[in-house]
Every structure is written in structure tokens, then in C-alpha cells.
N, C-alpha and C positions, 0 to 999 in steps of 0.2 A: 105328379111328383110326390104328393102327400102319401099316397099308398106305398110308393117306393121307399120313402123314409121310414114308414112304419114297419115294413118288411125287413129293412136293413137293421133297424133297432132291435126287433124281436130276434132276428137271426144272430145279431151280436150277443144278445143275452143268452141264447141257447149255446152258442159257441163258447161263451165265457164259462158257463156251467160245465160243459164238456172239458174245457181247458183246465178247469180246476182239478180234474181227475187224471187227464191224459198229460203225461210229461211232454214238454216241448210246445204246447199251446199256452199262450199267456191268458189265463182265465179272467181274473178280475179286470185287467186293463181293457180287454175286449168288451166285457160287460159295461164298463164305464163309458166306453165309446157309444154303446147303445143309448145310455142316458143322455150323453152329450148331443147325439143326433136329435133326440126329441126336444131337447132344450133349444137348440139353435134353429130348428125348423118349425117352431111354433106349436109343438104338440105337448108342451109342458104344463098341462092342467089336469087335475084329477077330476073325478066325477062330481065333486062339490064345486068345481070351478076354480079352486085354489091353484095358482100357477106354480110351476117348478121355479125355484129361485136360484140365482147364481150362487148364493151361499150353500144351498143344498148340493148343487153340483160340485162345488169346491170341497165341501166336507167329504163327499164320496170320493173325490180325487185323493184327498189326504188318506182316507181309509184304504184306498187301493194301493197307494205307495207303501203304507205301513204293512199291509198284508203281504205285499211282494217282498219286502225286505225281511219280514219275519219268516217267510217261507224259505228263504235262503239261510238264515241264521239258526233257526230252531233245530233242524236235523243234526247239525254239527254240535250244537249245545247238548242235545239229548245224548248223542254218542259220547261226548266227553264226560257228561255227568255219570254215565254208566261205566266209565273207565276206558273208553275207546280212544284210539289215536286218530291222527289225520288219515292214515291209511284205511281205517274202517270207514270213514266218511267217504273217501274216494271209491272204495270198493262198493259201498251202498249205491253210489251214483252209477257206476258201471253196471252193477246188477240190475238197477232200475231200468236203464235203457235197454239192456239185453232182454229183460223180461217184458218189454213193451210188445213183443210179438205174440205174447199169449196173455192178453189182459183178461181180467184183473189179477188172476192167480199168479201169472208170471211176474207182474210188477211187484207184488208183495213178496213172493219167494225170491225173486231176483235181488231185491233190496237186502233181504235177510241173509241170503247165501253170499252175496257180494261182500257185505260187511264182515261176515264171519271169516271167509277165506282170506280177505286182505289182512285182517287182524291176526289170524292164525299163521299164515304163510309169510307175510311181509314183516309184521311186528313181532312175530315169534312168541305170541302169548299162548297161554294154556287154552284148552278147549272151553273151560268154564268162563274164563275172562273174554274169550272171543265170542261166546254165546251172549254174554251180558252186553257187549258192545254192539252186537248185531241186533239185539232186541231194542237197545237204545236208538239205533239208527232207524229201525222200523217204526218205533213210537214217534220219533221226530218226523218221519215221512207222513204218518197218519195225522199228526197234529197240524202240520203245514197244509196238507190236503184239506183237512176239515175246516181250517180257517178260510182258505180260498173258496171252498164250496159254500160256506155260510155267506161270505161277502158277495159272491156272484149270484147266489140264490136270492139274496135280499135286493140286489140291483135288478134282477129279472122281475121280482115282485113290483118294484117301482116302475120299471118299464111298462108293465101291464097296467098299473094304476094310472100312469100319466098318458095313456093312449086316449085320444078323443074319439 
């Protein structure tokens, strides 16, 4: 059973990292599940013998929740800061999912093109204003992805540290 838990925890950490980049996969929550598996099945001690504490696990749960909320709020914020409308945010999401079939270029270009077209066609803004909104949506996507990747990467680090 111990080997199964270790394999599941490491797999959760890897899926968490992948999920930070691939839309539709919940990255940080899956990584946190890997930490939780190690904690509850007695693998929560590092090489020095210090145990993983419940406080440590709860802090990472709070970080996971904050990162997930920020990931949803930041792209819209960046889009609005650059003068974009709700249509640009929705267009970026549609473009993101359409671009999933050609990762990673499709995801990036899909976000950019989706936001631009929605702003240009739906909100009837000029080409320059639409471009600014599209760049804001793309920057928001990169920022949210970066935060998720950092959190999941750190959790994967701790999964490895707490393996016995």
C-alpha cells in the first residue's frame, strides 16, 4: 500500500504541474491532493526526520485556494486595465479553448485572437483598442498560468522532500 500511495502522490504532483499549463485540468488542487496523500498515509517526514504538520498542509490548502481564485480574476483584471470589455475576456476564453488543439502556440494565439476579435467585432472598438485589450488578456493568462505553475512546482518539490 505504501508504494501505491507514493506513486499516487507523485502522479498527482506531475498532473498538477501539467494542469497548471493545460486548461481544463485543475493544477494546484491536484498537487495539493498529492501532499495530502503523503500526510494522511504517514509519509510526511523529510530527510531530517521532521514530520509534515497539519499547519503546513492547511497553509498549502489556503495557497491553493488563493491561486485558483486569482487565476480566474487576474485575466479579466488585466483585460479591463488595458481598456477591454467583458466581450474581450469571453473571446479570450473561447480562443484559449479553441487553441488547445495546437498547444502551446494555439493556446497563446487563440487567447490573443479571441480577445481581439471579440473586442473588434462585438464591442466595435478600433483596431488599436482591440489589440491593447487582446494583449491585456494574454498577459492575464500568462500571469495566472505562472502563479499556478509556481504553486504546483513548489508542491511537487515538497512531495519529493517528504517521501520516505
